[in-house]
N, CA and C atoms as a LAMMPS dump frame, in Angstrom:
ITEM: TIMESTEP
0
ITEM: NUMBER OF ATOMS
465
ITEM: BOX BOUNDS ff ff ff
-5.0000000000000000e+02 5.0000000000000000e+02
-5.0000000000000000e+02 5.0000000000000000e+02
-5.0000000000000000e+02 5.0000000000000000e+02
ITEM: ATOMS id mol type element x y z
1 1 1 N 246.176 -98.157 50.481
2 1 2 C 246.009 -97.219 51.564
3 1 3 C 246.835 -95.972 51.279
4 2 1 N 246.247 -94.815 51.55
5 2 2 C 246.9 -93.544 51.289
6 2 3 C 247.699 -93.13 52.52
7 3 1 N 248.928 -92.755 52.312
8 3 2 C 249.771 -92.298 53.418
9 3 3 C 249.311 -90.92 53.865
10 4 1 N 249.321 -90.637 55.176
11 4 2 C 248.903 -89.313 55.637
12 4 3 C 249.891 -88.249 55.183
13 5 1 N 249.37 -87.044 54.999
14 5 2 C 250.231 -85.945 54.59
15 5 3 C 251.085 -85.509 55.766
16 6 1 N 252.365 -85.269 55.53
17 6 2 C 253.208 -84.799 56.62
18 6 3 C 252.869 -83.354 56.963
19 7 1 N 252.781 -83.05 58.245
20 7 2 C 252.543 -81.684 58.688
21 7 3 C 253.869 -81.08 59.103
22 8 1 N 254.086 -79.873 58.681
23 8 2 C 255.312 -79.197 59.067
24 8 3 C 255.059 -78.44 60.365
25 9 1 N 256.058 -78.3 61.219
26 9 2 C 255.84 -77.669 62.511
27 9 3 C 255.727 -76.152 62.446
28 10 1 N 256.018 -75.548 61.333
29 10 2 C 255.975 -74.096 61.242
30 10 3 C 254.706 -73.642 60.542
31 11 1 N 254.288 -72.436 60.876
32 11 2 C 253.113 -71.862 60.221
33 11 3 C 253.481 -71.498 58.789
34 12 1 N 252.587 -71.775 57.87
35 12 2 C 252.849 -71.502 56.468
36 12 3 C 252.257 -70.146 56.113
37 13 1 N 253.089 -69.298 55.612
38 13 2 C 252.641 -67.999 55.132
39 13 3 C 252.702 -68.019 53.613
40 14 1 N 251.581 -67.753 52.943
41 14 2 C 251.658 -67.722 51.489
42 14 3 C 252.579 -66.6 51.042
43 15 1 N 253.315 -66.822 49.972
44 15 2 C 254.236 -65.794 49.514
45 15 3 C 253.478 -64.563 49.031
46 16 1 N 254.106 -63.407 49.178
47 16 2 C 253.521 -62.194 48.626
48 16 3 C 253.389 -62.394 47.125
49 17 1 N 252.289 -61.958 46.58
50 17 2 C 252.032 -62.25 45.175
51 17 3 C 251.945 -60.987 44.343
52 18 1 N 252.478 -61.043 43.139
53 18 2 C 252.344 -59.91 42.225
54 18 3 C 251.037 -59.957 41.435
55 19 1 N 250.149 -60.9 41.709
56 19 2 C 248.932 -61.066 40.909
57 19 3 C 247.962 -59.933 41.167
58 20 1 N 247.365 -59.442 40.107
59 20 2 C 246.39 -58.366 40.179
60 20 3 C 245.242 -58.682 39.237
61 21 1 N 244.09 -58.077 39.513
62 21 2 C 242.943 -58.233 38.638
63 21 3 C 243.097 -57.241 37.497
64 22 1 N 243.234 -57.743 36.28
65 22 2 C 243.437 -56.896 35.118
66 22 3 C 242.154 -56.225 34.676
67 23 1 N 242.217 -55.305 33.702
68 23 2 C 241.048 -54.556 33.263
69 23 3 C 239.946 -55.438 32.68
70 24 1 N 240.304 -56.568 32.122
71 24 2 C 239.287 -57.46 31.559
72 24 3 C 238.811 -58.462 32.598
73 25 1 N 239.217 -58.282 33.866
74 25 2 C 238.811 -59.199 34.907
75 25 3 C 239.615 -60.472 34.924
76 26 1 N 240.795 -60.468 34.297
77 26 2 C 241.639 -61.653 34.227
78 26 3 C 242.789 -61.481 35.196
79 27 1 N 243.112 -62.533 35.915
80 27 2 C 244.224 -62.479 36.838
81 27 3 C 245.515 -62.427 36.032
82 28 1 N 246.353 -61.438 36.314
83 28 2 C 247.646 -61.379 35.655
84 28 3 C 248.648 -60.691 36.56
85 29 1 N 249.876 -60.791 36.229
86 29 2 C 250.934 -60.214 37.045
87 29 3 C 251.679 -59.124 36.309
88 30 1 N 251.219 -58.754 35.156
89 30 2 C 251.945 -57.791 34.363
90 30 3 C 253.081 -58.448 33.589
91 31 1 N 253.27 -59.751 33.802
92 31 2 C 254.3 -60.493 33.072
93 31 3 C 253.642 -61.187 31.888
94 32 1 N 254.458 -61.748 31.047
95 32 2 C 253.911 -62.404 29.863
96 32 3 C 253.439 -63.82 30.154
97 33 1 N 253.799 -64.366 31.313
98 33 2 C 253.373 -65.723 31.626
99 33 3 C 252.401 -65.7 32.795
100 34 1 N 251.519 -66.654 32.819
101 34 2 C 250.576 -66.82 33.925
102 34 3 C 250.766 -68.222 34.469
103 35 1 N 250.304 -68.505 35.686
104 35 2 C 250.467 -69.862 36.211
105 35 3 C 249.82 -70.882 35.285
106 36 1 N 250.359 -72.064 35.28
107 36 2 C 249.828 -73.146 34.464
108 36 3 C 248.599 -73.728 35.151
109 37 1 N 247.441 -73.096 34.924
110 37 2 C 246.205 -73.558 35.549
111 37 3 C 245.69 -74.826 34.869
112 38 1 N 246.167 -75.121 33.702
113 38 2 C 245.653 -76.276 32.976
114 38 3 C 244.453 -75.853 32.145
115 39 1 N 244.115 -76.615 31.132
116 39 2 C 243.052 -76.208 30.214
117 39 3 C 241.671 -76.21 30.851
118 40 1 N 241.435 -77.04 31.868
119 40 2 C 240.097 -77.133 32.431
120 40 3 C 239.792 -76.009 33.407
121 41 1 N 240.748 -75.609 34.206
122 41 2 C 240.459 -74.727 35.316
123 41 3 C 240.628 -73.254 35.071
124 42 1 N 241.31 -72.871 34.03
125 42 2 C 241.684 -71.482 33.836
126 42 3 C 240.509 -70.511 33.927
127 43 1 N 239.562 -70.615 33.051
128 43 2 C 238.44 -69.674 32.991
129 43 3 C 237.599 -69.742 34.259
130 44 1 N 237.306 -70.925 34.733
131 44 2 C 236.443 -71.062 35.893
132 44 3 C 237.106 -70.514 37.159
133 45 1 N 238.388 -70.793 37.337
134 45 2 C 239.09 -70.29 38.516
135 45 3 C 239.174 -68.773 38.467
136 46 1 N 239.432 -68.218 37.298
137 46 2 C 239.473 -66.766 37.174
138 46 3 C 238.113 -66.153 37.472
139 47 1 N 237.041 -66.803 37.039
140 47 2 C 235.694 -66.33 37.341
141 47 3 C 235.452 -66.33 38.844
142 48 1 N 235.848 -67.408 39.511
143 48 2 C 235.665 -67.511 40.958
144 48 3 C 236.456 -66.431 41.685
145 49 1 N 237.725 -66.258 41.316
146 49 2 C 238.567 -65.267 41.984
147 49 3 C 238.032 -63.862 41.736
148 50 1 N 237.643 -63.571 40.513
149 50 2 C 237.085 -62.255 40.193
150 50 3 C 235.823 -61.997 41.013
151 51 1 N 234.947 -62.993 41.092
152 51 2 C 233.698 -62.836 41.835
153 51 3 C 233.959 -62.611 43.321
154 52 1 N 234.841 -63.422 43.896
155 52 2 C 235.174 -63.241 45.31
156 52 3 C 235.796 -61.875 45.559
157 53 1 N 236.658 -61.442 44.679
158 53 2 C 237.313 -60.138 44.826
159 53 3 C 236.311 -58.995 44.739
160 54 1 N 235.422 -59.077 43.775
161 54 2 C 234.42 -58.029 43.592
162 54 3 C 233.487 -57.894 44.79
163 55 1 N 233.33 -58.984 45.533
164 55 2 C 232.411 -58.961 46.675
165 55 3 C 233.15 -58.939 48.013
166 56 1 N 234.377 -58.424 47.956
167 56 2 C 235.169 -58.096 49.144
168 56 3 C 235.588 -59.282 50.006
169 57 1 N 235.839 -60.414 49.37
170 57 2 C 236.48 -61.52 50.089
171 57 3 C 237.917 -61.101 50.355
172 58 1 N 238.514 -61.67 51.372
173 58 2 C 239.913 -61.35 51.627
174 58 3 C 240.711 -62.616 51.869
175 59 1 N 242.031 -62.47 51.874
176 59 2 C 242.964 -63.585 52.022
177 59 3 C 242.707 -64.679 50.985
178 60 1 N 242.563 -64.284 49.741
179 60 2 C 242.341 -65.25 48.658
180 60 3 C 243.641 -65.977 48.334
181 61 1 N 243.552 -67.296 48.316
182 61 2 C 244.708 -68.133 48.004
183 61 3 C 244.248 -69.26 47.086
184 62 1 N 245.051 -69.57 46.079
185 62 2 C 244.799 -70.726 45.222
186 62 3 C 245.933 -71.714 45.47
187 63 1 N 245.579 -72.931 45.897
188 63 2 C 246.56 -73.989 46.11
189 63 3 C 246.523 -74.939 44.922
190 64 1 N 247.673 -75.207 44.355
191 64 2 C 247.801 -76.125 43.218
192 64 3 C 248.074 -77.522 43.776
193 65 1 N 247.072 -78.385 43.725
194 65 2 C 247.161 -79.727 44.309
195 65 3 C 247.418 -80.814 43.274
196 66 1 N 247.675 -80.436 42.051
197 66 2 C 247.786 -81.439 40.976
198 66 3 C 248.843 -82.494 41.248
199 67 1 N 249.943 -82.138 41.886
200 67 2 C 251.004 -83.11 42.16
201 67 3 C 250.81 -83.829 43.492
202 68 1 N 249.795 -83.432 44.261
203 68 2 C 249.622 -83.97 45.609
204 68 3 C 248.366 -84.797 45.816
205 69 1 N 247.357 -84.592 44.994
206 69 2 C 246.074 -85.235 45.241
207 69 3 C 245.388 -85.602 43.94
208 70 1 N 244.7 -86.729 43.964
209 70 2 C 243.882 -87.116 42.821
210 70 3 C 242.442 -86.651 42.984
211 71 1 N 242.102 -86.116 44.147
212 71 2 C 240.723 -85.724 44.426
213 71 3 C 240.319 -84.457 43.674
214 72 1 N 241.225 -83.501 43.564
215 72 2 C 240.946 -82.245 42.87
216 72 3 C 242.268 -81.631 42.436
217 73 1 N 242.192 -80.659 41.546
218 73 2 C 243.403 -80.002 41.055
219 73 3 C 243.77 -78.763 41.855
220 74 1 N 242.77 -78.007 42.298
221 74 2 C 243.017 -76.744 42.983
222 74 3 C 242.045 -76.544 44.139
223 75 1 N 242.513 -75.844 45.158
224 75 2 C 241.664 -75.283 46.195
225 75 3 C 241.7 -73.771 46.016
226 76 1 N 240.544 -73.148 45.99
227 76 2 C 240.446 -71.695 46.058
228 76 3 C 239.928 -71.412 47.453
229 77 1 N 240.715 -70.693 48.254
230 77 2 C 240.376 -70.447 49.652
231 77 3 C 240.219 -68.95 49.859
232 78 1 N 239.122 -68.56 50.506
233 78 2 C 238.865 -67.144 50.773
234 78 3 C 238.166 -67.008 52.121
235 79 1 N 238.202 -65.797 52.656
236 79 2 C 237.516 -65.512 53.912
237 79 3 C 236.498 -64.406 53.715
238 80 1 N 235.42 -64.509 54.483
239 80 2 C 234.434 -63.443 54.577
240 80 3 C 234.466 -62.902 55.995
241 81 1 N 233.882 -61.75 56.204
242 81 2 C 233.992 -61.085 57.503
243 81 3 C 232.936 -61.529 58.513
244 82 1 N 231.888 -62.218 58.073
245 82 2 C 230.82 -62.672 58.971
246 82 3 C 230.112 -63.862 58.322
247 83 1 N 229.224 -64.493 59.079
248 83 2 C 228.457 -65.609 58.512
249 83 3 C 227.666 -65.159 57.285
250 84 1 N 227.053 -64.001 57.384
251 84 2 C 226.262 -63.471 56.272
252 84 3 C 227.141 -63.204 55.061
253 85 1 N 228.314 -62.641 55.301
254 85 2 C 229.243 -62.355 54.205
255 85 3 C 229.728 -63.649 53.551
256 86 1 N 230.018 -64.666 54.345
257 86 2 C 230.449 -65.963 53.806
258 86 3 C 229.353 -66.557 52.922
259 87 1 N 228.114 -66.541 53.407
260 87 2 C 226.999 -67.069 52.6
261 87 3 C 226.834 -66.276 51.307
262 88 1 N 226.929 -64.945 51.409
263 88 2 C 226.776 -64.097 50.22
264 88 3 C 227.887 -64.363 49.21
265 89 1 N 229.122 -64.501 49.681
266 89 2 C 230.231 -64.808 48.774
267 89 3 C 229.982 -66.119 48.037
268 90 1 N 229.57 -67.136 48.779
269 90 2 C 229.297 -68.434 48.158
270 90 3 C 228.151 -68.331 47.144
271 91 1 N 227.095 -67.602 47.497
272 91 2 C 225.982 -67.412 46.564
273 91 3 C 226.438 -66.722 45.282
274 92 1 N 227.288 -65.714 45.417
275 92 2 C 227.794 -65.004 44.236
276 92 3 C 228.665 -65.908 43.368
277 93 1 N 229.484 -66.753 43.996
278 93 2 C 230.296 -67.699 43.23
279 93 3 C 229.401 -68.664 42.459
280 94 1 N 228.386 -69.187 43.134
281 94 2 C 227.462 -70.115 42.469
282 94 3 C 226.756 -69.442 41.301
283 95 1 N 226.299 -68.198 41.49
284 95 2 C 225.593 -67.478 40.429
285 95 3 C 226.525 -67.184 39.248
286 96 1 N 227.752 -66.75 39.537
287 96 2 C 228.696 -66.433 38.459
288 96 3 C 229.049 -67.672 37.645
289 97 1 N 229.27 -68.775 38.323
290 97 2 C 229.602 -70.013 37.612
291 97 3 C 228.4 -70.546 36.838
292 98 1 N 227.22 -70.394 37.412
293 98 2 C 225.998 -70.823 36.726
294 98 3 C 225.798 -70.031 35.434
295 99 1 N 226.114 -68.741 35.461
296 99 2 C 225.998 -67.911 34.255
297 99 3 C 226.909 -68.426 33.142
298 100 1 N 228.014 -69.034 33.523
299 100 2 C 228.946 -69.568 32.532
300 100 3 C 228.676 -71.047 32.238
301 101 1 N 227.558 -71.558 32.76
302 101 2 C 227.186 -72.941 32.48
303 101 3 C 227.903 -73.969 33.33
304 102 1 N 228.479 -73.552 34.436
305 102 2 C 229.23 -74.466 35.307
306 102 3 C 228.457 -74.663 36.6
307 103 1 N 228.037 -75.873 36.863
308 103 2 C 227.298 -76.188 38.085
309 103 3 C 228.162 -77.034 39.005
310 104 1 N 228.071 -76.801 40.309
311 104 2 C 228.895 -77.584 41.242
312 104 3 C 228.397 -79.013 41.37
313 105 1 N 229.316 -79.894 41.657
314 105 2 C 228.974 -81.279 41.943
315 105 3 C 228.344 -81.385 43.329
316 106 1 N 228.834 -80.562 44.264
317 106 2 C 228.377 -80.654 45.643
318 106 3 C 228.615 -79.323 46.351
319 107 1 N 227.677 -78.934 47.225
320 107 2 C 227.828 -77.735 48.055
321 107 3 C 227.517 -78.116 49.488
322 108 1 N 228.381 -77.689 50.411
323 108 2 C 228.167 -77.953 51.832
324 108 3 C 228.329 -76.679 52.631
325 109 1 N 227.54 -76.535 53.692
326 109 2 C 227.716 -75.464 54.658
327 109 3 C 227.076 -74.145 54.3
328 110 1 N 226.322 -74.083 53.232
329 110 2 C 225.751 -72.81 52.795
330 110 3 C 224.769 -72.24 53.816
331 111 1 N 223.973 -73.08 54.423
332 111 2 C 222.99 -72.6 55.398
333 111 3 C 223.655 -72.032 56.653
334 112 1 N 224.744 -72.65 57.094
335 112 2 C 225.405 -72.208 58.321
336 112 3 C 226.255 -70.972 58.135
337 113 1 N 226.953 -70.879 57.015
338 113 2 C 227.741 -69.708 56.715
339 113 3 C 229.067 -69.602 57.454
340 114 1 N 229.526 -70.674 58.077
341 114 2 C 230.816 -70.628 58.764
342 114 3 C 231.938 -71.127 57.847
343 115 1 N 231.647 -72.171 57.083
344 115 2 C 232.593 -72.714 56.104
345 115 3 C 231.749 -73.291 54.984
346 116 1 N 231.815 -72.672 53.832
347 116 2 C 231.077 -73.164 52.669
348 116 3 C 232.072 -73.813 51.725
349 117 1 N 231.779 -75.053 51.346
350 117 2 C 232.604 -75.81 50.417
351 117 3 C 231.799 -75.992 49.136
352 118 1 N 232.365 -75.56 48.022
353 118 2 C 231.72 -75.703 46.718
354 118 3 C 232.643 -76.559 45.857
355 119 1 N 232.202 -77.768 45.549
356 119 2 C 233.024 -78.741 44.836
357 119 3 C 232.656 -78.755 43.359
358 120 1 N 233.587 -78.281 42.522
359 120 2 C 233.412 -78.313 41.071
360 120 3 C 234.2 -79.462 40.455
361 121 1 N 234.609 -80.422 41.242
362 121 2 C 235.371 -81.607 40.895
363 121 3 C 236.829 -81.271 40.593
364 122 1 N 237.112 -80.499 39.537
365 122 2 C 238.511 -80.195 39.23
366 122 3 C 239.069 -79.056 40.082
367 123 1 N 238.204 -78.339 40.785
368 123 2 C 238.646 -77.385 41.795
369 123 3 C 237.556 -77.27 42.856
370 124 1 N 237.984 -76.918 44.064
371 124 2 C 237.067 -76.796 45.195
372 124 3 C 237.24 -75.404 45.786
373 125 1 N 236.125 -74.724 46.005
374 125 2 C 236.135 -73.392 46.603
375 125 3 C 235.771 -73.531 48.076
376 126 1 N 236.62 -72.971 48.941
377 126 2 C 236.365 -72.945 50.378
378 126 3 C 236.197 -71.483 50.775
379 127 1 N 235.034 -71.123 51.318
380 127 2 C 234.825 -69.77 51.831
381 127 3 C 234.624 -69.896 53.335
382 128 1 N 235.521 -69.293 54.09
383 128 2 C 235.572 -69.456 55.54
384 128 3 C 235.181 -68.2 56.297
385 129 1 N 234.608 -68.407 57.459
386 129 2 C 234.57 -67.382 58.489
387 129 3 C 235.988 -67.364 59.056
388 130 1 N 236.543 -66.203 59.407
389 130 2 C 237.947 -66.147 59.839
390 130 3 C 238.302 -67.091 60.994
391 131 1 N 237.416 -67.256 61.949
392 131 2 C 237.746 -68.125 63.093
393 131 3 C 237.878 -69.588 62.672
394 132 1 N 237.038 -70.048 61.74
395 132 2 C 237.151 -71.424 61.28
396 132 3 C 238.348 -71.618 60.36
397 133 1 N 238.664 -70.607 59.584
398 133 2 C 239.857 -70.716 58.729
399 133 3 C 241.105 -70.847 59.586
400 134 1 N 241.168 -70.082 60.652
401 134 2 C 242.311 -70.171 61.557
402 134 3 C 242.353 -71.536 62.242
403 135 1 N 241.185 -72.071 62.597
404 135 2 C 241.125 -73.359 63.279
405 135 3 C 241.556 -74.506 62.363
406 136 1 N 241.015 -74.571 61.153
407 136 2 C 241.293 -75.702 60.257
408 136 3 C 242.612 -75.579 59.499
409 137 1 N 243.08 -74.391 59.229
410 137 2 C 244.384 -74.146 58.624
411 137 3 C 244.655 -75.01 57.378
412 138 1 N 243.789 -74.91 56.397
413 138 2 C 243.982 -75.71 55.173
414 138 3 C 245.308 -75.413 54.486
415 139 1 N 245.74 -74.155 54.535
416 139 2 C 247.023 -73.827 53.912
417 139 3 C 248.173 -74.574 54.592
418 140 1 N 248.077 -74.77 55.893
419 140 2 C 249.124 -75.52 56.603
420 140 3 C 249.006 -77.015 56.303
421 141 1 N 247.78 -77.52 56.274
422 141 2 C 247.564 -78.934 55.976
423 141 3 C 248.118 -79.294 54.597
424 142 1 N 247.95 -78.394 53.65
425 142 2 C 248.429 -78.611 52.278
426 142 3 C 249.676 -77.764 52.02
427 143 1 N 250.569 -77.701 52.984
428 143 2 C 251.76 -76.849 52.902
429 143 3 C 252.67 -77.198 51.729
430 144 1 N 252.614 -78.423 51.246
431 144 2 C 253.455 -78.828 50.12
432 144 3 C 252.935 -78.315 48.779
433 145 1 N 251.718 -77.79 48.762
434 145 2 C 251.123 -77.312 47.515
435 145 3 C 251.615 -75.901 47.2
436 146 1 N 251.993 -75.652 45.954
437 146 2 C 252.327 -74.274 45.57
438 146 3 C 251.106 -73.376 45.786
439 147 1 N 251.325 -72.23 46.416
440 147 2 C 250.235 -71.302 46.722
441 147 3 C 250.38 -70.046 45.882
442 148 1 N 249.261 -69.6 45.339
443 148 2 C 249.195 -68.333 44.616
444 148 3 C 248.273 -67.437 45.418
445 149 1 N 248.857 -66.498 46.135
446 149 2 C 248.06 -65.582 46.95
447 149 3 C 247.572 -64.467 46.063
448 150 1 N 246.253 -64.293 45.995
449 150 2 C 245.698 -63.279 45.12
450 150 3 C 245.297 -62.041 45.881
451 151 1 N 245.365 -62.076 47.215
452 151 2 C 245.039 -60.903 48.023
453 151 3 C 243.56 -60.59 47.986
454 152 1 N 243.238 -59.346 48.234
455 152 2 C 241.858 -58.879 48.17
456 152 3 C 241.831 -57.663 47.261
457 153 1 N 240.767 -57.509 46.544
458 153 2 C 240.673 -56.437 45.576
459 153 3 C 239.509 -55.535 45.907
460 154 1 N 239.745 -54.238 45.994
461 154 2 C 238.621 -53.33 46.189
462 154 3 C 237.798 -53.263 44.918
463 155 1 N 236.513 -53.117 45.08
464 155 2 C 235.664 -53.044 43.883
465 155 3 C 235.519 -51.61 43.411
């Protein structure tokens, strides 16, 4: 039996991040080191973040769950401004990953556009409508996970 995750009583604010989208579309901080994404997730996570950024997603956060969960290694969490925007963001992520030969194991919520979950097994993309993101508070639920806030990038 799995023990429930402890919830902290305070709201979790992701730390301000120095991460920026580099000229080649690679996430970097201007430093010589990048987060240890692991060999499987690096390219795919960068593709997802770049795609979400290019299509005006906001509040992008990557949670590193490798030490906390066996279900997946990372959560990529982003918000869209409306149901239509959430669906469009998810469609763009699916198309970008498909171009690189990566197909999701499972997709949920695409028709509704309030919360789209795209499961690539080693990472899961959550695209939220702002009201549902505030309600479910995944960042608070997984407060023990190191968070990499990528912000939003103008195209």
